[in-house]
C-alpha positions, 0 to 999 in steps of 0.5 A: 132401273137401277143406278149403278155409278154416277159422276157430279162436275161444276157444282158447289164444292165439287170440280169433278167427284170422279165416278162413284160406284153404288150399291143398293146401300151406299154410305159417304163418309167424310168430315164436315163441309167435305161436299157430301150434301152438295154430292145428294144434291147434285143427284136429286136433281137428276129426277127429284119426287118433288119436280119443283126441285129438280132445276139446276141454278147457275149460281151452284156453279162453283164460284172460282169459275163463275165469271167465265163460265156465265160468259159461255152458258146459253151456248155451251151449258155445263154438264152436271150429273152424268148417271148410269143405270142399267134395266131389269129384266122386267123392264127389258120385257116390256120394251121387247115386247112391244119392239122385238127381242135385243133391241136394245144390246146392252141394259146400260143407260146414260142419262146427263143433266146440264146447267139448262136442265136439259136431260140426255139420254145415251144407249145403243139401239140395233134399228134393224131388230126393231124393224123385225119385230114390228113386222113380226108382231104387224097384222101383215101377210107373210108375203108382205113381210118377207118383202120389207125383211130387207129394211134396215130403219123405221124411217125407211119402213114408214116410206115404203109401207106409204107406197104399198098402202093403196087401200089395204088396211093392215098396210095402212094401219101399221103405216098410221101408228109407226108414222105417229109413235116413231115420227122423232125416231126410234131412240125417242120413242124408247125415252118417251114411252118406257124410259123416262117412266122406268127412271127412278125419282130421287128422295133427298131428305136433309132436314126431318120433320117431327111430328107434332103431339097435337093436331087440329083434324078439321085444319089438317084437313083444309091444308090438305084439301088446298094442297098447303101440306108442310112436311110435318103434316105429311109425316102425320098424314103417313102415320095414319096411313101407316096405322090404317086410318084416315083423318075422316076416321076421326073427325065428328064421330059420335059413336064412343065404341066405334072411336075408342076402336079406332084409336086402339087400333091405330094405338096398336099397330103403330106401336107394334111397327115402330118397337120392332125397331126402337130397342132402347126402351120397350116399355113405351106405347104410343097412344092416339087420344081425341077431345075437343079443342081448348078455345084459349089455345093458340090457332089452330088448336082453339077450334075443332077436335084435336088428335092427341098422339102420347107416348106411355111408359109402362114402366113408371105408368105415365104417359106424356105429349109426344113432342115431350119425349126425347129428341132421338125418339121423335126423330125415330119415329117420325122418320119411321112412319114417313118411310114406312109410307114410302116404301110401298110405293110402286115406283122406283125410289132412291132415296137420298139420306143426308146426315140421318140419325144425329140425334140418336144413341149409338144403339139406336143408331144400329136399330136405324141401319137395321131399318134401312136394310130390312125394311127399305133396301129391299125395295129402294136403293139408299145413300146416305152421309155420315160422319158417326162410326155407329152409322158404318156397318164394319161387316159391309166396308165395301158400301163405303165411299169416302168424301174428302174436299182436296185443296185446288181440286175440290170434293172427291169421292173414291172407295179407296181408303189410302188416298184419304187423310186420316181424318176422314177415315176416321169414323171407319177406324173407330167403327172397326174398332167398336167391332173388335171391341164387341168380340174381345170377350168371345174368345178366352185367349186374347192376344193384345197388339199395338194397332190394326196393322199388327192384325194385317201382318199377323194374319197374312204371315200366319198363312205364309208360315203355314205354307212353308211348313211351319207352326202358324198362329193358332186360331183360338188366339183373338187379335185385338189391337189397342191403340198403342202401347200406352193403352196396354195396361188398361186393356190387360186390366180390363180383359184380366177381370174376365178371367181371360188368357190374355198375351202381349205382342209390342215393344214396351216402353220404359214408361209402361215397364212398371205398370206391366211389372205390377199387373205381373205381380198382382197375376193379371198377366202371366210372367211370360206373357208380354212378348217383345219382337226384339226377341226374334229380330236380334236388336234390342228394339224392334217393331212388327215390321222389323220381321220382315227383310228391310227391302221388302218393307220399303217396298210396302212403302213405296207402293202405299206412298207412290203418288208423294214420295219423289223418288222410290225409298232405298235404305241408303237415303235414312240418315238415322241409325235407329234399329227400328225401320218405322222409326227412321221413315217417321223422321225422313218423312218429317225431315222431308215434309212428306204427306204433311210430315207424318208417316202411317203404320198402316198404309204399308200394311193396307198395301200388303193386304190389298195386293197379298197375291202379288207381294206374298212371294216376295217375302223372304225365308228369313222372315218366314222363319222369325215369324215362325218361332214367333208364333211357337212362342205365343202358341206356348201361352195357350 
């Protein structure tokens, strides 16, 4: 079964998360204390792999309504998780092979769990087809089957078979089997025999338990046999399983050559697999070694046989105990060992990873994402939380869900970036900025603009200008947002040192003019390579938004801010006579405390991008002509 979506209600900081759709890999992005962990913990309790962690406690009910809810809990327990699953082809085939074709008209199954830890299954069945399927697969004669084909329900079939039995073994056997199997009805039979078995286990990981560098084999074996393993113990046993070995392989071996072969085999296997995904230092090797216990050590390392895990650095030709390596390497190695053992389980799993990879370097977080995509996701769904931009894949933003703790509403989870505050979406902006930075040196022609909204407008206008028979922006330009006019000189210096052709499109403030003039004087920026939007709007000062007719741009603003604006904006509402429309809006938002008094240039651009098909036709010819002249001017610099 695949998890399609879920909704969490009445749990810790979550009043109603709203419906959250899931991909094969889903990333929940939000600030600290936004409710990401609470959401994962609620999901986990639907069907945890560790049954002891599966119960909801009434104390997890949101405190603001706890007293009132406690009074009605026994008679009317609140729902916590609603999850929509979809049956796979293989699962449908198993059910239909036993009960008949199309007895479940829809593959989608809804499961709900409440504070009394009761599961409710909601799905549709066609009992008439179930009766037909049962008869088809039975040993009854054709005439007997024909006499029963009018029956619509299984209880009715059981009742009629009872009257037909009269010593007929086929009828008696079918009656006995149906009476037993469907005593509680068709839906219960399907749930009990199929759906409960198909329901994936949820595996929640909030704390990642690192492998110890020294392990007492005898002590670990005792803990395993008495079912007292810690998470660190389980991780180590997963490592041994990954290497193809067992504890017994390293215990009480007197043959040196055989023991040495076991050590080398385990070392090579683990090293090859781990360092396929750890690219930070390829000069490392994982080594296993055996020694008698030192009686002077603390228990349990003071007796029996001790297995050592060491990491050898071939660059420096030294080895150190595993737990003396960097925290990031220890975490990655331990995580890899545990999940490599989990990934081959036959049972479907949904992996819930809470803030993974926090101790990893940014590039190592990229390695970790590759491990998820290549090793985990092909077999299991993965849902993870983060606030690190390096744990977000810029090319797969469809996998990202935003998590925000909204005043008086609790935790909300949405796919719409426009509905979230800037702090929440900051990791996504940083991820996009980093991705852009990685492409700066790919193209020899860089067009620097102030922010991502400029990039969106230029791309959309370029397409529209071309459709109207004018010159579009030459695709050889790599449009690069720099994050503000004050960063122009830094970017020009950075890129100019790489002998790239650079053009700058923006209005540069007086304080930055001297820096730009210096760059021109030093031949880093061409004499004509600073282009100001005001050259094409007829105004001395202008932003790229001023390329649009004022009414059209206000349409974008009204659409982007429709949830917070008291009324639609018109040109008449502005008291500020600044020629820049964005400056007027900034003053208006501040004076009227709209959206915390802050006007975002990005939101109207994002609204245009999202609704491009409907809005493009509203862009006037004067805007198209201004944009065409702008693109002609930029293209002359190629």
